[in-house]
C-alpha positions as CSV (number, residue, x, y, z in Angstrom):
1,M,0.0,0.0,0.0
2,Q,2.9,2.4,0.8
3,V,4.3,1.8,-2.7
4,R,1.1,2.8,-4.3
5,A,0.8,6.0,-2.3
6,H,4.4,6.8,-3.1
7,M,3.8,6.2,-6.8
8,H,0.8,8.6,-6.7
9,R,3.0,11.3,-5.2
10,V,5.7,10.8,-7.8
11,I,3.3,10.9,-10.7
12,A,1.7,14.1,-9.3
13,A,5.1,15.7,-8.9
14,L,6.0,14.8,-12.5
15,V,2.8,16.1,-14.0
16,I,3.2,19.4,-12.1
17,G,6.9,19.6,-13.1
18,A,6.0,19.0,-16.7
19,A,3.4,21.7,-16.7
20,L,6.0,24.2,-15.3
21,A,8.7,23.0,-17.7
22,V,6.6,23.6,-20.8
23,S,5.2,26.9,-19.8
24,P,5.9,29.7,-22.3
25,A,7.8,31.7,-19.7
26,R,10.7,29.3,-19.7
27,A,11.9,27.1,-22.7
28,L,13.7,23.9,-21.8
29,D,15.4,21.5,-24.1
30,T,17.0,19.3,-21.5
31,I,16.2,18.3,-17.9
32,R,18.5,16.5,-15.5
33,V,16.9,14.0,-13.2
34,S,18.8,12.3,-10.4
35,S,17.8,9.5,-8.1
36,E,19.2,6.8,-5.9
37,Q,19.0,3.4,-7.4
38,W,15.7,1.6,-6.6
39,D,14.8,-1.9,-7.8
40,H,12.4,-1.8,-10.7
41,A,12.1,2.1,-10.5
42,T,15.5,3.7,-11.2
43,H,18.4,1.8,-12.6
44,R,21.9,3.2,-13.6
45,D,21.3,2.1,-17.2
46,G,18.2,4.4,-17.6
47,S,15.7,1.6,-17.2
48,G,13.0,1.4,-14.6
49,L,9.4,2.6,-14.0
50,Y,10.2,6.1,-12.7
51,W,12.6,6.8,-15.6
52,D,9.9,5.6,-18.0
53,I,7.3,7.9,-16.4
54,I,9.6,10.9,-16.5
55,R,10.5,10.3,-20.1
56,A,6.8,9.9,-21.0
57,V,6.0,13.3,-19.4
58,Y,8.9,15.3,-20.8
59,E,9.9,13.8,-24.2
60,P,6.6,14.4,-26.0
61,A,7.2,18.1,-25.2
62,G,10.5,18.0,-26.9
63,I,12.5,17.9,-23.7
64,E,15.5,15.5,-23.5
65,V,15.7,13.7,-20.2
66,R,19.2,13.0,-18.8
67,E,18.9,10.6,-15.9
68,R,21.6,9.6,-13.4
69,I,22.1,7.7,-10.2
70,V,23.5,9.6,-7.3
71,A,23.5,9.3,-3.5
72,A,20.9,11.5,-1.7
73,S,23.7,13.0,0.3
74,L,25.1,14.6,-2.9
75,L,21.8,16.1,-4.0
76,H,22.7,19.7,-3.2
77,S,26.2,19.6,-4.6
78,N,25.0,18.1,-7.9
79,S,21.9,20.3,-8.1
80,P,19.7,18.2,-10.5
81,A,16.6,19.8,-12.0
82,T,14.5,17.0,-10.5
83,W,15.0,14.4,-7.9
84,A,13.1,11.1,-8.7
85,A,13.4,8.9,-5.6
86,S,15.2,8.7,-2.3
87,S,15.0,6.8,0.9
88,R,16.1,9.9,2.9
89,Y,13.6,12.5,1.8
């Protein structure tokens, strides 16, 4: 049940992020998304459900998604545009 609630929050955040990203006030051509590695959700090779959802939101709008795996403790120093998943936050 917690996984389903977490997925709903992730999807809502992505939809809101997509709406902001494609607004006429700011044109984006690339977005960097970082995450810790989560089984079946975010893998280092770019596979996983969360990466698929993020690409499904941004790529139809012409925005390239650059995903990467990084430790949550490095979040601020690497300053991604979006953070997909973490066990700490």
